[in-house]
Every structure is written in structure tokens, then in C-alpha cells.
C-alpha positions in Angstrom: 0.1 0.1 0.1 2.8 2.7 1.0 5.3 1.2 -1.5 3.0 1.6 -4.6 1.9 5.2 -3.5 5.7 6.3 -3.1 6.4 4.8 -6.4 3.6 6.8 -8.2 4.8 9.8 -6.3 8.8 9.9 -7.1 8.4 8.4 -10.7 6.1 11.2 -11.1 8.8 13.5 -10.8 11.3 11.4 -12.9 13.1 9.6 -10.3 14.1 6.0 -11.2 12.4 3.5 -9.1 12.9 -0.4 -8.5 10.9 -2.8 -6.2 12.3 -5.0 -4.2 9.9 -7.9 -4.1 9.3 -12.1 -3.9 7.4 -11.6 -7.0 8.6 -11.1 -10.2 5.6 -8.6 -11.6 4.7 -5.2 -10.0 1.3 -3.6 -10.3 3.4 -0.9 -12.1 4.8 -2.5 -15.4 7.2 0.4 -15.7 9.1 -0.2 -12.4 11.9 -2.6 -12.5 12.2 -5.5 -9.8 15.1 -6.9 -7.6 14.1 -10.2 -6.7 14.6 -11.4 -2.7 13.6 -13.8 -0.4 14.6 -13.1 3.1 13.6 -16.5 4.2 16.2 -18.0 1.9 18.8 -14.8 2.3 18.7 -14.3 -1.1 18.6 -11.3 -2.9 19.6 -10.0 -6.2 22.7 -8.0 -5.2 24.1 -6.3 -8.0 21.1 -5.0 -9.1 21.2 -2.8 -5.5 24.0 -1.1 -6.8 23.9 2.5 -7.6 20.4 3.5 -5.9 20.6 6.6 -3.6 17.8 5.7 -1.1 16.4 2.5 -0.1 13.3 2.4 1.7 12.3 -1.0 3.7 8.6 -1.5 4.0 8.6 -5.0 4.3 6.5 -7.0 7.3 3.7 -9.5 7.8 0.4 -8.3 8.6 -0.2 -7.3 12.5 -4.1 -7.3 12.3 -4.1 -11.3 12.4 -4.9 -13.4 15.6 -1.9 -14.1 17.1 -0.6 -17.7 17.5 3.0 -18.2 18.9 3.8 -19.4 15.0 2.2 -15.7 13.6 4.1 -13.8 16.2 7.1 -15.4 15.2 6.2 -14.7 11.4 5.6 -11.3 12.6 9.0 -10.8 13.9 11.2 -13.0 11.6 9.2 -10.9 8.6 10.8 -7.7 10.1 13.8 -8.5 11.8 15.3 -10.8 9.8 14.7 -9.0 6.4 15.8 -5.7 7.9 19.3 -7.8 9.0 19.8 -9.4 5.7 19.2 -6.3 4.0 21.6 -4.0 6.2 24.1 -6.7 5.6 24.0 -6.6 1.7 23.9 -3.1 2.0 27.2 -2.8 3.7 28.9 -5.1 0.8 28.1 -2.8 -2.0 30.6 -0.8 -3.9 28.0 2.1 -4.7 26.3 1.8 -1.1 23.2 4.1 -1.0 23.0 7.4 1.2 20.0 6.6 3.3 17.9 4.0 4.3 14.3 4.4 5.6 12.9 1.6 7.3 9.6 1.2 8.1 8.9 1.0 12.1 5.5 2.1 14.1 4.2 4.0 17.3 3.9 0.3 19.0 7.2 0.9 20.2 5.8 3.3 22.9 3.2 0.3 24.2 -0.2 1.7 26.1 -0.2 5.3 27.2 -3.0 7.0 29.0 -4.7 10.0 26.4 -2.9 12.6 28.8 0.4 11.3 28.0 2.0 12.9 24.9 4.9 10.9 23.7 7.8 11.9 21.1 10.7 10.4 20.0 12.8 10.9 22.9 10.1 8.6 24.7 11.2 5.4 26.5 10.2 2.1 25.0 6.7 0.6 26.3 6.1 -3.0 27.0 4.4 -5.7 24.9 4.9 -7.5 22.3 4.4 -4.9 19.6 6.9 -2.6 21.5 9.6 -5.5 21.7 8.9 -5.8 17.5 9.5 -2.6 17.1 12.6 -2.5 19.1 14.3 -5.2 17.4 13.3 -4.0 14.2 14.8 -1.0 14.5 17.9 -2.4 16.2 18.3 -4.7 12.9 19.5 -1.0 11.0 22.3 -0.3 13.6 25.3 -1.8 11.7 24.6 0.6 8.6 25.6 3.5 11.1 29.2 1.6 11.3 28.7 1.9 7.5 28.4 5.7 7.3 24.7 5.2 5.7 22.2 7.3 7.0 19.1 5.3 8.7 15.7 7.0 9.7 13.5 4.6 11.2 9.7 5.9 10.4 7.4 4.9 13.3 3.9 4.8 11.6 0.9 5.3 12.9 -2.3 4.4 11.8 -2.0 4.8 7.9 -5.6 5.7 6.5 -6.3 4.3 3.4 -9.1 2.4 1.8 -6.9 0.0 -0.1 -5.6 -1.7 3.0 -4.5 -1.2 6.9 -7.4 -0.5 9.7 -9.4 1.8 7.8 -10.1 -0.7 4.8 -11.3 -3.5 7.5 -13.7 -0.5 9.5 -15.0 0.7 6.1 -17.9 -1.9 5.4 -19.0 -2.3 9.2 -19.4 1.2 9.2 -21.4 1.5 5.8 -23.5 -1.0 7.5 -24.6 1.4 10.0 -22.6 -1.1 12.8 -19.6 0.6 13.4 -19.0 1.6 17.1 -16.1 2.4 19.6 -14.1 -0.2 20.9 -14.1 -1.0 24.6 -14.2 2.3 26.4 -13.3 4.2 23.4 -10.5 6.2 25.1 -7.6 4.5 23.6 -5.4 7.0 21.4 -5.5 6.6 17.7 -2.5 8.5 16.4 -2.9 8.4 12.6 -1.6 9.6 9.5 -3.1 10.2 6.0 -1.7 7.4 3.3 -1.3 10.3 0.9 0.8 12.3 3.4 3.5 9.9 3.6 5.3 10.5 0.2 5.5 14.2 1.3 7.0 13.2 4.9 9.5 10.7 2.7 10.6 13.4 0.4 11.3 15.4 3.4 13.3 13.0 4.8 15.3 12.3 1.9 16.1 16.2 1.5 16.8 17.0 5.3 20.1 15.4 5.6 20.8 15.9 9.1 17.7 13.8 10.2 18.4 10.2 11.4 17.3 7.5 13.9 13.6 7.8 14.8 11.1 9.7 13.5 7.4 9.8 14.4 5.2 9.3 11.2 1.9 10.5 12.4 -0.6 13.7 12.4 -0.3 16.5 15.1 -3.8 15.6 16.2 -4.5 12.2 17.6 -8.0 11.1 18.4 -9.6 8.8 20.9 -10.9 5.7 19.7 -14.7 7.3 20.2 -14.0 10.4 18.5 -12.5 8.6 15.3 -15.6 6.4 15.4 -17.6 9.8 15.5 -16.1 11.6 12.8 -15.8 8.3 10.6 -19.4 7.9 11.0 -20.1 11.7 9.9 -17.8 11.2 6.9 -20.0 8.1 5.5 -23.3 9.4 6.7 -23.7 6.3 9.2 -25.1 6.0 12.6 -22.3 4.7 15.5 -24.9 3.5 18.3 -22.9 0.1 18.7 -19.8 -0.5 20.9 -18.0 -3.5 21.2 -17.2 -4.8 24.8 -13.6 -5.4 25.7 -14.3 -8.7 26.6 -15.7 -9.4 22.9 -12.9 -8.0 21.6 -9.9 -9.8 23.4 -12.5 -13.2 22.9 -12.6 -12.7 18.9 -9.2 -11.7 18.3 -7.3 -12.6 21.6 -3.8 -10.7 22.4 -3.8 -8.9 19.0 -7.1 -7.1 19.9 -5.7 -6.1 23.2 -2.9 -4.4 21.8 -3.7 -3.2 18.6 -7.5 -2.2 19.3 -7.8 -1.9 23.1 -4.7 0.2 23.6 -2.8 3.0 22.0 -0.5 5.9 22.7 -0.8 10.2 22.3 2.4 10.2 19.9 3.8 13.4 18.4 5.7 14.2 15.5 8.1 16.1 17.2 11.2 15.8 15.0 9.1 16.3 11.9 7.9 19.7 13.6 11.3 20.9 14.7 12.6 20.4 11.2 10.3 22.5 9.4 7.7 20.0 8.1 4.3 21.1 7.5 1.0 18.8 7.5 -0.6 18.8 4.0 -3.9 17.0 5.9 -3.8 17.3 9.4 -7.2 17.1 10.5 -9.0 13.8 10.4 -12.0 14.4 8.5 -10.1 15.7 6.3 -7.8 12.1 6.0 -10.9 10.2 5.9 -12.8 12.3 3.2 -9.4 12.1 0.8 -9.3 8.2 1.9 -12.9 7.7 1.2 -13.4 9.4 -1.9 
């Protein structure tokens, strides 16, 4: 979802874009392909030579019931693939200047709405916080190779093509949408259409490195998100899902992903002069669902 949006944006500006993918085909035929299979420790090394920027977005879907086996898949798809990519990048004769690696605001764990968190805040507790920590740690070898690294701690990415909003759309359209549990848990979000501008900003601002929160400045509670989504779709939001039902239906994933959250602020983006194109949730949802 994010990769396709970035590809279209940078190609429209005349950049050469290649996709690092398991498949020999992409949804954009004009994009060249670099084959890899992290499970087999395989990548077409020679095709990575000469690129200025590598953007690493791989990772298994976390919106899936977490069995022990699936937890391992979540970790391996992020941590192992990151370590493999970083190991290869160090060996290139023409190295990239920058690696942008996805991460998530799950790094901070669960916090009360009144707790404002930024990049200086400590790692939280729980499975998602541990995954994000290991994910980011996998990029550390590049620091010794002189390659700048930025870890984008993404919030909930709003798009009708995937992620949380795509899963929520049908129930809300049927008038079955409602808050989850107390509805007080914070949702730190970002519009999909915002991300190419953020990435371009990170590429151009060479003093930015390390963790960067990629979220709007206006996080909301789940209850407020529910109200605004119902407003955009012109549907009532009278229902609510009790916490016990969420845990029964989705297990640990439901607790960590749906009933918990954090009020995360994009301090480093703001301090570096970035100005959000889509700062308001209602505008982001209307754009995403048009």
C-alpha cells in the first residue's frame, strides 16, 4: 500500500524506482524488479548497486490473530529481512546514502490519553513494543558503514486500500460501526497521501536520522475516530464492542492493537520544518474514502 503510493509519487517526479519483491511482477509494469527472499537469505545484490535511497517496508500483517507461530512470522518478516538488507548494503561498492526503514508507534506501548509521547520517550512494554525495538535495532550495523538511517514510526495509515480503515469501512457503511471498549484509547494516525511528502522531506533533510514519528499532530480517541468516520460515511455509530468481546474474538492482538494506544506527537518532523498537508482527521478520512 505505502510502496505503491511512494512509487507513483517519485516516478511522477522523474526518479528511477525499483521494487525489491518476492514476485517477478509489480502492479506498475514500468518499475524494475529486484528479486529477494529473506527466508532463503537471497537478494539480487548486483541490482542494488548505485541507488541513492533504499526504503524498507516489508512485514507481515499484524492485524491477524496472534498464535505463537504467527508472532514469530511477524518478528522474522521485519527483523530478519532488515538484518539481511543491512548486511547486503554494507557490501555494495556503490552504497546508498540513506536507508528509510518502517517501524511503528507500537514502540511506545499503551499510555493514557493525557500522556504525550515523542521520539525521546522510552520504549513501552508488550509484544508490539518488542517487535519495533528489534526492528529498529536491525538497522544499527549501517551506522558503522556511514549510511544514514531513518526509522519511520508510523501510526495508523488511513487508506481504503488496506490497513485498519479498509477493514472498518464495511461495518461502518452497514451502520454497525462503533467504539471499541471504553473508546478512550488513543489513535495516532497519518493519511496515506501524506506519506510521500514526509518521505521526500526525510530524504532532503540530511541532518535527520534515527527515529521519526510519522503521525498527524492531532491524535484522537477511538470514540472520536468512530464519531468522525460515521460522519464522513453518513452512518450512525450507535454500537460499541465490549472489551471482553474484543479479547474473545481477537485474543492478544485485539488487546494490544484495538484496545490500547498512545498519544504520539511528530516532534522531529515539526522541529525540522515539516508542515502537514492533511492535519485534520475529517479531511484525511474524506480523502481516503473518496
